C-alpha positions, -999 to +999 in steps of 0.1 A: +412+053-106+449+046-113+460+019-138+477-013-127+515-013-121+533-029-151+552-062-148+590-060-147+606-069-180+637-092-183+671-073-186+690-095-210+726-082-205+723-085-167+707-118-170+735-134-191+762-119-169+747-135-138+742-168-157+779-168-168+791-160-132+768-186-117+778-212-145+816-207-138+810-213-101+790-244-109+818-256-133+845-251-107+825-271-083+819-299-108+855-301-119+867-301-083+843-329-075+855-349-106+892-344-095+885-355-061+867-386-075+897-395-096+921-390-068+900-412-045+901-439-072+938-436-076+935-432-113+938-403-137+918-401-168+931-401-202+932-368-221+902-376-242+881-386-211+893-355-193+881-334-222+847-350-222+844-346-185+853-309-188+829-303-216+800-321-199+807-303-167+807-269-185+773-277-202+757-289-170+770-259-151+757-235-178+723-251-179+720-252-142+730-216-139+703-207-165+676-226-146+685-212-113+687-177-126+653-180-142+638-194-111+653-166-090+639-139-114+605-157-115+603-156-078+613-119-078+587-111-104+560-129-085+569-110-054+567-077-073+533-087-088+520-096-054+530-062-041+514-045-071+482-065-067+479-057-031+484-020-040+456-022-066+433-040-042+439-014-016+432+014-042+400-004-053+389-007-017+394+030-012+375+039-043+346+016-033+344+033+000+344+067-017+317+055-041+296+043-011+300+077+006+290+094-027+260+071-030+249+079+005+253+116+000+234+113-033+207+094-015+205+120+012+204+148-015+177+129-034+157+125-002+160+162+006+150+171-030+120+147-029+111+162+004+112+197-011+092+185-041+066+168-019+063+199+004+058+222-026+021+214-029+011+248-042+032+246-073+035+219-100+069+207-109+072+185-141+104+172-157+107+156-191+133+141-214+142+156-247+112+139-264+088+154-239+080+122-220+074+130-183+101+118-160+091+137-128+056+147-116+055+163-081+029+161-054+020+197-063+014+187-099-009+158-087-029+183-066-031+210-092-039+188-122-057+158-107-034+131-122-013+105-103+024+104-109+024+068-119-003+075-145+018+100-164+056+093-158+070+076-188+036+076-206+025+112-214+039+146-224+028+179-207+009+187-239-020+167-225-025+194-199-028+223-223-055+237-246-048+227-282-059+261-294-034+279-271-006+256-282-014+262-319-016+299-314+018+300-297+032+279-325+020+305-350+036+333-330+069+315-329+068+309-367+057+344-375+080+363-352+111+341-349+108+317-379+107+287-355+085+259-367+073+238-338+043+216-330+030+198-299+054+196-270+082+213-290+063+246-287+072+246-250+109+236-257+116+258-288+129+289-270+145+268-243+170+255-268+179+291-276+175+310-244+174+283-217+144+299-200+108+310-207+080+322-185+044+326-199+008+324-188-011+293-200-045+277-195-041+242-181-068+215-181-073+194-151-082+157-153-118+166-145-119+191-174-117+222-153-096+250-167-071+268-145-048+298-153-011+292-145+022+309-148+046+284-163+084+287-162+103+262-184+141+257-182+165+231-197+182+204-177+219+202-187+247+177-181+283+185-171+292+195-206+262+220-207+242+199-232+204+199-226+192+165-215+156+174-207+132+201-196+119+213-162+086+231-159+073+249-128+037+260-128+019+283-103-019+284-102-028+321-108-065+315-114-075+334-082-050+361-090-063+365-126-099+366-112-089+393-088-071+412-115-102+409-137-125+421-109-101+450-102-101+459-139-138+457-141-141+478-109-117+504-123-135+504-156-168+509-139-154+537-118-138+553-148-170+550-168-190+566-139-165+594-135-161+601-172-198+600-179-207+621-149-220+655-159-205+670-127-168+677-123-151+653-099-115+657-087-091+647-059-065+670-043-037+661-019-027+680+012-003+702-008-032+714-029-020+695-061-047+679-083-042+642-084-072+633-107-099+651-126-127+636-147-136+647-182-164+669-169-140+688-147-116+694-175-144+705-198-158+729-172-125+747-168-116+746-205-087+721-202-079+690-223-084+656-206-056+649-182-042+684-184-055+694-149-036+665-132-005+677-114-015+713-114-022+733-082-058+736-074-053+774-072-049+775-110-087+773-112-094+799-085-097+836-089-082+861-065-083+866-036-091+828-031-060+818-050-037+835-025-057+825+006-062+788-003-029+775+011-037+790+044-072+775+043-057+740+039-031+747+067-059+758+090-078+726+084-048+703+087-035+718+119-066+733+136-094+714+120-111+746+109-132+739+078-143+766+055-163+746+029-153+710+037-182+689+046-207+718+043-227+706+013-230+724-020-219+760-019-216+786-046-180+796-053-163+815-081-139+799-105-116+807-134-112+789-167-080+782-186-086+812-208-091+835-178-129+838-180-149+837-148-176+812-139-197+803-109-197+768-094-217+747-069-190+729-049-191+701-023-158+689-007-152+659+015-121+644+031-106+609+026-082+598+053-059+568+053-027+558+070-004+575+045-021+608+035-052+630+036-070+636+003-098+660-006-125+650-031-145+677-048-177+676-068-186+707-087-211+719-112-210+749-135-240+771-125-230+801-146-257+793-172-281+785-144-279+821-131-283+835-166-312+811-172-329+821-140-331+857-152-342+846-186-367+823-171-383+850-150-387+871-181-401+841-200-425+834-173-440+868-176-443+865-213-457+830-210-483+841-185-495+867-209-495+842-238-513+817-217-541+841-210-545+845-248-544+808-254-569+802-226-593+826-243-587+809-276-593+774-261-624+785-243-637+798-276-628+766-293-644+746-266-676+766-270-675+760-307-669+723-302-699+720-278-721+734-305-712+704-327-726+680-300-763+669-301-787+693-284-804+681-253-839+685-269-832+661-298-859+634-299-865+603-321-898+584-321-891+549-307-858+558-291-851+571-256-816+587-257-793+606-233-756+615-232-729+630-211-696+646-221-668+658-197-635+669-213-603+664-194-591+698-207-609+728-221-607+712-255-608+674-259-606+648-286-640+631-280-669+638-303-703+622-308-734+627-328-769+613-329-790+622-359-818+608-383-808+595-417-845+594-427-878+588-410-870+552-401-833+552-394-812+569-367-774+570-368-750+574-339-713+579-340-688+582-311-652+592-319-621+593-296-591+611-312-557+603-296-543+631-274-558+662-260-559+699-269-564+718-301-550+693-326-574+664-316-602+689-315-595+699-351-596+663-362-628+658-343-643+689-360-633+675-394-649+642-385-681+659-374-683+676-408-677+643-426-702+623-406-730+649-407-764+639-418-767+640-456-730+639-461-714+620-490-699+595-466-734+580-460-742+575-497-747+538-504-726+520-531-754+495-534-784+508-554-807+486-534-797+502-501-807+538-491-775+544-470-740+531-466-735+505-438-714+514-408-685+493-420-686+511-453-685+544-435-655+533-415-637+521-446-641+555-462-627+571-430-598+548-432-590+560-467-595+597-458-576+598-425-544+578-429-519+579-400-490+592-421-511+622-431-523+634-398-499+617-374-529+608-353-553+579-350-587+576-336-613+550-326-649+552-336-680+532-332-708+539-357-743+524-357-775+526-376-808+516-359-839+508-380-866+520-356-896+500-369-878+466-367-852+472-341-825+459-364-791+475-354-761+476-377-728+486-362-691+487-368-664+493-342-629+505-350-607+500-319-633+514-295-643+498-262-672+473-270-707+487-263-727+472-235-762+459-242-786+455-213-815+434-223-850+441-209-848+407-191-815+418-173-791+399-195-758+417-202-739+415-235-707+429-249-708+438-286-673+425-293-674+425-332-650+451-347-617+459-362-586+480-356-584+518-350-587+542-380-555+553-396-534+521-399-549+509-432-565+476-421-600+464-431-630+470-409-658+446-400-695+451-392-722+432-374-759+434-367-782+425-339-819+429-331-832+451-302-863+443-283-884+468-264-867+479-233-832+470-243-806+496-234-774+502-254-745+520-237-716+536-257-686+551-240-650+561-245-619+545-230-616+574-206-645+559-186-629+525-181-594+539-175-606+564-148-588+553-116-588+559-079-560+570-055-544+535-057-544+535-095-572+509-097-592+515-129-630+516-131-628+490-159-654+472-179-666+454-148-674+487-132-693+498-163-713+466-164-721+467-126-733+503-128-754+496-159-769+465-144-779+485-113-799+509-135-819+482-152-854+493-163-845+530-159-848+556-187-818+566-207-811+598-187-813+578-154-787+553-168-763+581-177-767+598-144-761+565-126-729+560-146-716+595-138-722+590-101-704+557-101-674+572-120-672+601-096-674+579-065-646+557-079-622+585-087-600+600-060-610+634-074-636+641-100-608+654-123-605+627-151-572+624-170-591+617-203-623+628-219-653+610-205-683+604-229-714+583-222-743+577-246-774+556-237-799+545-263-830+527-250-852+511-276-889+520-270-910+515-302-940+531-286-922+563-276-933+595-294-918+629-295 
């Protein structure tokens, strides 16, 4: 806007010249008028009077000239000021019209900008002043963060939308790497003051507490002089993108893990015959370092004449569709290692087609050792067959020796009807039992089941047979008032003599002593299935008392019951209850109880026979997986041998 036109200043030399000229004119007029007055009166003044008249006329003429001149100049000045004022008013009117146009244009620009901001609902646009107070909060920001513009503008800073831990971590990075100390909102503005722009990924917190991943770009708002007056942040929600990237990374990691842990070589080749990828197994098979095969022609791992012919094989497939090994399953092919040595491979090749190219995927396995092993295996089979014949003879002899340690079928005890059955799962088993007299009134019975099968369990069983023999030291009573050790004392001594760490085996055992005259039965059970007692009146009992298996160093417990005439006691190994049918259903304790109950009132041999038939009927085939041992003791005080 131009300044006002300055008022005209009085030009004093010109002013006085005009006053003098005008005064002389007025003086002439006054003197002429005075002369005419004297002439009309017919008199003439005296000299003194004439002098006074002349002097007064001169003064009056001069004063009048001054007054008139000042009036004339005042009128001229007013006219000039009026013109100047009109010019200023016209200029102001023009400027007001320009300002009105500018305001209209600015309003249209603001409306367009607001329209753009309102339409950008997928991004958040937030502006702040230098202190961080929010001055703009777009519709996209409302949608993304769940806040209303009126709730945040002029009230909050963008720091409220961020995780405090991330802001603090960024502050530490700025301090450590750039020496910038910033806290709170200034963490976002620190670099802007230096670089005018920063883009980073942040975690933002919605009003409902939900976390979202964003890419935030922050710039400075500058005035005409380039000074920063505030900050502008534009945030894009990248939560879905980050989730997709994470899923892709996990998928690639899983695929890489599968490929790199696969024992077979896996590679891809393009239509030019160049290896694009090869897993660790492929590199190892051909003697290359990881990654060294990639970019090499596939013919580098082929011997002649395949190396020379391979390009033609690919051309035939691409142009004519003639496949030599593609899609034909595993085939044996020769190969060559990095050091030039030959190997044999089992190879399967498939084709991957897409819009851009054709790729070939190969899966291969080094079978060089397999061929050598096959020949060695055939030789070993022959040696093994001969050795097996020798072992079978030895096992048969051991089985025969083991059977000699079992009670003989003609053993008889007055007052006791007894019978037993033993069926090993192999030629030599780990079950052993004995029935013998301690003296004229007492009969002892022991049933042992050593873990495992074969020679080692049989040796343990043989050692136990020697330890538990009649008259052995293990039966000596520590109590002078008792003739023999109790069953739990016997088991305690076995626990001490057969620790698990010494033999690396454990065994279960049930040991009992029956006083024939009274029917008093003492027993101790170390991890064995509980014996079944069928009373003469048909009642069924399980003798549950007992302790853990022998070998783990825990104490054993014993118990005693009284037998009545006709009571039948059944001892058995776990192979009986675990014997299963074709569906895997075990015979179980219920099967044992049912078969025993069905034989009520029968002699001991009839009971054993009944149990054998029931087990055989239950099994898919009468080929048990474990040793089967049954012992039946029927108390008959009036029985004599």
